[in-house]
C-alpha positions in Angstrom: 26.2 37.9 -103.0 22.8 36.3 -102.7 21.1 35.8 -99.4 21.5 32.0 -99.7 25.2 32.1 -100.3 25.6 34.7 -97.5 23.8 32.3 -95.1 25.9 29.4 -96.2 29.1 31.5 -95.5 27.8 32.5 -92.1 27.0 28.9 -91.2 30.5 27.8 -92.4 32.0 30.5 -90.1 29.8 29.4 -87.2 30.9 25.8 -87.7 34.6 26.9 -87.8 34.1 28.8 -84.5 32.4 25.7 -83.0 35.5 23.7 -83.9 37.8 26.4 -82.4 35.8 26.4 -79.2 36.0 22.7 -78.9 39.8 22.7 -79.5 40.3 25.6 -77.0 38.3 23.7 -74.3 40.5 20.7 -74.8 43.7 22.7 -74.5 44.5 23.5 -70.9 46.7 26.4 -71.9 43.7 28.4 -73.3 42.4 30.9 -70.9 38.7 31.3 -70.1 38.5 34.8 -71.7 39.6 33.5 -75.0 37.0 30.7 -74.9 34.3 33.2 -73.8 35.2 35.5 -76.7 34.9 32.7 -79.2 31.6 31.7 -77.8 30.3 35.3 -78.1 31.4 35.5 -81.7 29.6 32.2 -82.3 26.5 33.5 -80.7 26.5 36.7 -82.8 26.8 34.6 -86.0 23.9 32.4 -84.8 21.7 35.4 -84.1 22.6 36.9 -87.5 21.8 33.6 -89.3 18.5 33.4 -87.5 17.6 37.1 -88.3 18.4 36.6 -92.0 16.6 33.3 -92.2 13.4 34.9 -90.7 13.2 37.4 -93.5 
């Protein structure tokens, strides 16, 4: 897998997590820990994207 395609996949996953966070925040049945976990996953992906882009 090339770096470009890997970055595209990471960005796709980041966007999917963004969508999940938005949906979870709209759903009152979703607990705060679940939302926090999704946000942490999203942040890890963002950091990885930034790290790989800087290379």
